[in-house]
C-alpha positions as CSV (number, residue, x, y, z in Angstrom):
1,M,-22.4,13.1,7.0
2,T,-22.5,11.0,10.1
3,G,-23.7,7.5,10.9
4,V,-26.9,8.8,12.5
5,A,-27.7,11.1,9.6
6,A,-27.2,8.7,6.7
7,A,-27.5,9.5,3.1
8,Q,-30.8,10.0,1.4
9,G,-30.5,6.6,-0.2
10,S,-30.0,4.8,3.1
11,L,-31.1,1.1,3.3
12,S,-32.7,1.1,6.7
13,S,-32.9,2.8,10.1
14,A,-29.7,3.4,12.0
15,L,-29.5,-0.1,13.6
16,L,-31.8,-2.4,11.5
17,P,-30.2,-4.2,8.6
18,A,-32.2,-4.7,5.4
19,P,-32.1,-8.1,3.7
20,V,-30.4,-7.8,0.3
21,R,-29.6,-10.5,-2.3
22,I,-26.1,-11.0,-3.8
23,R,-26.3,-10.3,-7.6
24,S,-22.8,-11.3,-8.5
25,V,-19.5,-12.3,-6.9
26,T,-16.1,-11.5,-8.5
27,R,-12.9,-13.0,-7.1
28,E,-10.2,-10.3,-7.0
29,T,-7.4,-12.2,-5.3
30,S,-7.2,-15.5,-3.4
31,A,-8.5,-13.8,-0.3
32,T,-10.5,-10.8,-1.7
33,F,-13.8,-10.7,-3.6
34,T,-16.2,-8.0,-4.9
35,W,-19.9,-8.2,-4.4
36,T,-22.6,-6.5,-6.4
37,L,-25.8,-6.5,-4.3
38,D,-29.4,-5.9,-5.3
39,L,-31.4,-3.2,-3.6
40,P,-34.0,-4.2,-1.0
41,E,-37.6,-3.9,-2.2
42,H,-38.3,-0.8,-0.1
43,A,-35.3,1.1,-1.6
44,P,-35.7,2.1,-5.2
45,S,-32.2,3.7,-5.2
46,F,-29.1,3.8,-3.1
47,T,-26.8,6.8,-2.8
48,F,-23.5,7.2,-0.9
49,A,-20.6,9.5,-0.8
50,P,-17.1,8.3,-1.7
51,G,-15.3,7.0,1.4
52,Q,-18.5,5.9,3.3
53,F,-19.2,2.3,4.5
54,N,-22.0,-0.1,5.2
55,M,-22.4,-2.6,8.0
56,I,-22.8,-6.1,6.5
57,Y,-24.4,-8.9,8.5
58,A,-23.7,-12.6,8.0
59,F,-26.8,-14.3,9.5
60,G,-25.9,-16.3,12.5
61,V,-22.3,-15.1,12.6
62,G,-22.0,-11.3,13.0
63,E,-21.7,-7.9,11.5
64,V,-18.7,-6.1,10.0
65,A,-18.0,-2.6,8.5
66,I,-17.1,-2.7,4.8
67,S,-16.2,0.3,2.7
68,L,-18.3,0.9,-0.4
69,S,-16.1,0.4,-3.5
70,G,-18.5,1.0,-6.4
71,D,-19.3,4.0,-8.6
72,P,-21.2,6.7,-6.5
73,A,-23.1,7.7,-9.7
74,A,-24.7,4.2,-10.0
75,T,-27.7,4.1,-7.8
76,D,-29.2,0.7,-8.8
77,A,-26.8,-1.6,-6.9
78,I,-24.4,-1.8,-3.9
79,V,-20.8,-2.7,-4.4
80,H,-18.4,-4.0,-1.8
81,T,-14.9,-5.4,-2.0
82,I,-14.1,-7.7,1.0
83,R,-11.0,-9.4,2.3
84,E,-11.4,-12.6,4.2
85,V,-9.6,-11.9,7.5
86,G,-11.9,-12.9,10.3
87,A,-14.9,-15.0,11.2
88,V,-17.5,-12.7,9.7
89,T,-15.7,-12.0,6.4
90,R,-14.8,-15.7,6.0
91,A,-18.5,-16.5,6.4
92,L,-19.3,-13.8,3.8
93,G,-16.7,-15.4,1.5
94,K,-18.6,-18.7,1.4
95,L,-21.8,-17.0,0.1
96,R,-22.7,-17.2,-3.6
97,T,-25.0,-15.4,-6.1
98,G,-28.6,-15.5,-4.9
99,D,-27.7,-15.7,-1.2
100,V,-29.0,-13.0,1.2
101,V,-27.1,-10.8,3.7
102,G,-28.2,-8.0,6.0
103,V,-27.0,-4.5,5.1
104,R,-27.4,-1.1,6.8
105,G,-25.9,2.2,5.9
106,P,-24.3,4.2,4.5
107,Y,-22.3,5.7,7.4
108,G,-19.3,7.9,8.0
109,R,-17.6,11.0,6.9
110,P,-16.6,10.8,3.2
111,W,-13.6,11.9,1.2
112,P,-13.7,15.7,0.5
113,V,-14.2,15.4,-3.2
114,D,-16.3,18.5,-3.4
115,A,-13.8,20.6,-1.4
116,A,-11.0,19.4,-3.7
117,R,-12.6,20.9,-6.8
118,G,-10.2,23.1,-8.7
119,R,-7.2,21.4,-7.1
120,D,-4.7,18.7,-8.0
121,L,-5.9,15.3,-6.7
122,L,-3.5,12.7,-5.3
123,L,-4.9,9.3,-4.3
124,I,-2.6,7.0,-2.5
125,A,-3.6,3.4,-1.7
126,G,-1.9,0.4,-0.2
127,G,-3.3,-3.1,-0.5
128,L,-7.1,-3.2,0.1
129,G,-7.0,0.5,0.5
130,L,-7.7,1.0,-3.2
131,A,-11.3,-0.2,-2.6
132,P,-12.4,2.7,-0.4
133,L,-10.6,5.2,-2.7
134,R,-12.0,3.8,-6.0
135,P,-15.3,5.7,-5.6
136,A,-13.4,9.0,-5.2
137,L,-11.4,8.2,-8.3
138,L,-14.5,7.3,-10.3
139,H,-16.1,10.5,-9.2
140,A,-13.1,12.5,-10.2
141,L,-13.0,10.9,-13.6
142,A,-16.7,11.5,-14.2
143,H,-16.1,15.2,-13.3
144,R,-12.7,15.4,-14.8
145,G,-12.9,19.1,-15.7
146,D,-13.4,20.0,-12.0
147,Y,-9.9,18.9,-11.0
148,G,-6.3,19.7,-12.0
149,H,-3.7,16.9,-12.3
150,V,-5.1,13.6,-11.0
151,T,-2.6,10.9,-9.8
152,L,-3.2,7.4,-8.4
153,V,-0.3,5.9,-6.5
154,Y,-1.0,2.2,-5.5
155,G,1.0,-0.6,-4.0
156,A,0.5,-4.2,-2.9
157,R,2.7,-6.8,-1.5
158,S,2.9,-8.8,-4.7
159,P,1.4,-8.7,-8.3
160,D,-1.3,-11.3,-7.5
161,E,-2.6,-9.1,-4.6
162,L,-3.2,-6.1,-6.8
163,L,-6.9,-5.2,-6.9
164,F,-8.8,-4.4,-10.1
165,P,-5.9,-5.1,-12.4
166,E,-8.0,-4.7,-15.6
167,Q,-9.3,-1.3,-14.4
168,L,-5.8,-0.3,-13.4
169,S,-4.6,-1.0,-16.9
170,A,-7.5,0.9,-18.4
171,W,-6.8,3.9,-16.1
172,A,-3.2,3.9,-17.0
173,Q,-4.1,4.2,-20.7
174,R,-6.1,7.3,-20.2
175,G,-4.5,10.6,-21.1
176,D,-5.9,12.5,-18.2
177,L,-4.8,10.3,-15.3
178,E,-1.4,9.4,-13.9
179,V,-1.2,5.9,-12.6
180,L,1.8,4.7,-10.6
181,V,1.8,1.1,-9.3
182,T,4.4,-0.8,-7.3
183,V,4.7,-4.1,-5.5
184,D,6.9,-5.1,-2.5
185,H,8.0,-8.4,-4.1
186,A,7.9,-9.1,-7.8
187,D,7.4,-12.5,-9.6
188,Q,8.9,-13.6,-12.9
189,C,6.0,-12.0,-14.9
190,W,6.1,-8.6,-13.2
191,T,7.6,-5.9,-15.4
192,G,6.5,-2.9,-13.3
193,Q,8.0,-1.1,-10.4
194,V,9.2,-2.8,-7.2
195,G,9.3,-0.9,-3.9
196,V,7.2,0.8,-1.3
197,V,4.5,3.4,-1.9
198,P,6.2,6.3,-0.1
199,A,9.2,6.0,-2.4
200,L,6.9,5.9,-5.5
201,L,5.4,9.2,-4.5
202,R,8.6,10.9,-5.6
203,Q,7.7,10.1,-9.2
204,A,4.2,11.7,-9.0
205,H,3.5,15.0,-10.6
206,F,1.4,17.5,-8.7
207,D,1.6,21.0,-7.2
208,P,2.2,20.8,-3.4
209,A,0.6,24.2,-3.0
210,R,-2.7,23.1,-4.6
211,V,-3.0,19.4,-4.1
212,T,-5.5,17.4,-2.0
213,A,-4.1,14.0,-1.0
214,M,-6.3,11.1,0.1
215,V,-4.6,8.1,1.6
216,C,-5.9,4.7,2.6
217,G,-3.9,1.7,3.6
218,P,-2.1,0.2,6.7
219,E,-1.4,2.7,9.4
220,V,2.4,2.2,9.1
221,M,2.1,3.2,5.4
222,L,0.0,6.2,6.4
223,R,2.8,7.4,8.6
224,F,5.5,7.0,6.1
225,V,3.4,8.5,3.3
226,R,2.7,11.6,5.5
227,R,6.4,11.9,6.2
228,E,7.2,11.9,2.4
229,L,4.4,14.3,1.6
230,D,5.7,16.6,4.3
231,R,9.1,16.5,2.7
232,M,7.5,17.4,-0.6
233,G,5.8,20.4,0.9
234,V,2.2,19.2,1.4
235,G,0.6,20.6,4.6
236,D,-1.5,18.7,7.1
237,D,-4.7,20.5,6.1
238,D,-4.3,19.1,2.6
239,V,-3.9,15.4,3.6
240,Y,-6.8,13.1,4.4
241,V,-6.6,9.6,5.7
242,S,-9.2,6.8,6.1
243,L,-8.8,4.9,9.4
244,E,-9.9,1.5,10.4
245,R,-11.0,0.4,13.9
246,N,-13.3,-2.3,15.3
247,M,-16.7,-0.9,14.4
248,K,-19.8,-2.6,15.9
249,C,-22.6,-0.1,15.9
250,A,-21.6,2.5,13.2
251,V,-23.4,5.3,15.1
252,G,-21.0,6.1,18.0
253,F,-23.0,4.3,20.7
254,C,-20.8,1.3,21.6
255,G,-17.4,3.0,21.8
256,R,-15.6,0.1,20.2
257,C,-14.0,2.3,17.6
258,Q,-12.9,5.1,19.9
259,L,-9.6,6.8,18.9
260,G,-8.7,9.3,21.5
261,P,-11.7,11.8,21.6
262,A,-13.0,10.6,18.2
263,F,-15.3,7.7,17.1
264,V,-14.0,6.4,13.8
265,C,-17.5,5.3,12.7
266,K,-19.2,8.7,12.9
267,D,-16.3,11.2,13.1
268,G,-14.5,9.3,10.3
269,P,-13.5,7.0,8.8
270,V,-12.0,9.9,6.8
271,F,-10.0,12.5,8.8
272,A,-7.9,15.4,8.0
273,Y,-4.4,14.4,9.0
274,R,-4.2,17.4,11.4
275,E,-7.0,15.9,13.4
276,V,-5.2,12.6,14.0
277,R,-1.5,13.4,13.7
278,S,-1.0,13.1,17.5
279,L,-3.3,10.1,17.8
280,L,-1.4,8.1,15.2
281,A,1.8,8.9,16.9
282,T,0.6,7.2,20.2
283,K,1.5,3.6,20.3
284,E,-1.3,1.0,20.7
285,L,-4.0,3.7,20.8
């Protein structure tokens, strides 16, 4: 699914944002929050595929691409998890319940959750990367019989930067999901693992010959995770990564998100690793 051919539940035409009202705001960390948005009057439902994103417009400030982080089976609301890192996201962070923003989408190529049916599923996230992967995990749990062993490997810099801690705890108590969590730096209350995500992969249980790995996080983490997966016998065709670039139009017109021959907004953000291996190895591309 490309940016031009958005999902059936799209909010607007390709470049025109629809006004939507913020239903609720949940603070995840000191710099990260989750929005639940109402649907615009003209859209009775909203559908998206795990891994897609919307463009969110802060009136008078600008527009930014934000991954969808909610349950893809829930069609009555829009959920985004946002980190305040720039002018637009800081402006979004000042908004409250009842305020209105502009939204258009969904856009982009999603995670291959359908192609992964019948296989082991390995979801690997670093930091905010859990947000774009959460819809894929929720989809897998809702269709648990369609997949083999399912593992979530997640890391953050510190315990207070972990996203969705209550949901992580609930997932860890399920009998049909392996959850491995680590932090780079522990505090006095942390009793879990300490270390980097690639090292934690060595504890995961999956069949390298029949696993589909989906990875989202900083690009340096992607490189080291891919190196570890390669060591474990997982091929390039079975590894998918979500990339982030400066997206302005979301439909491949402006060229801001070009990565070699690809436009991340419409050819991604999800790529098979074989498609971007050489590109990620090129410095400053």
